[in-house]
C-alpha positions, 0 to 999 in steps of 0.5 A: 539858270545861267549865272549871268542871267541871275546876276542881271536879275538881281542887278535889276532889283538894285542889288549891288556887288559887296564883295568878290572873294573865294568861290562866291560873289556877295550881293546886297539890296541897299533897300532891304539890307539882305546880303546874299552869296552867289556862287561862281558857276556857269549854271546855278540850279533853279531851286538855289537860283529862285531862292536867291531872287526871293531873298534879294528881291524888294517884295518882303513876302 
């Protein structure tokens, strides 16, 4: 998955950029309070992208 597509997806959940430092951007979902790092690569492996989406989505399952 392209990084820009992943960021668009998680911003669609209402996530905000918390900090941008080093090799990662940290995004947090203010509704759930969960924060996850997103690597700054052009391509992110599907497994990792799905994990980030699942953690930052509004769905608790």
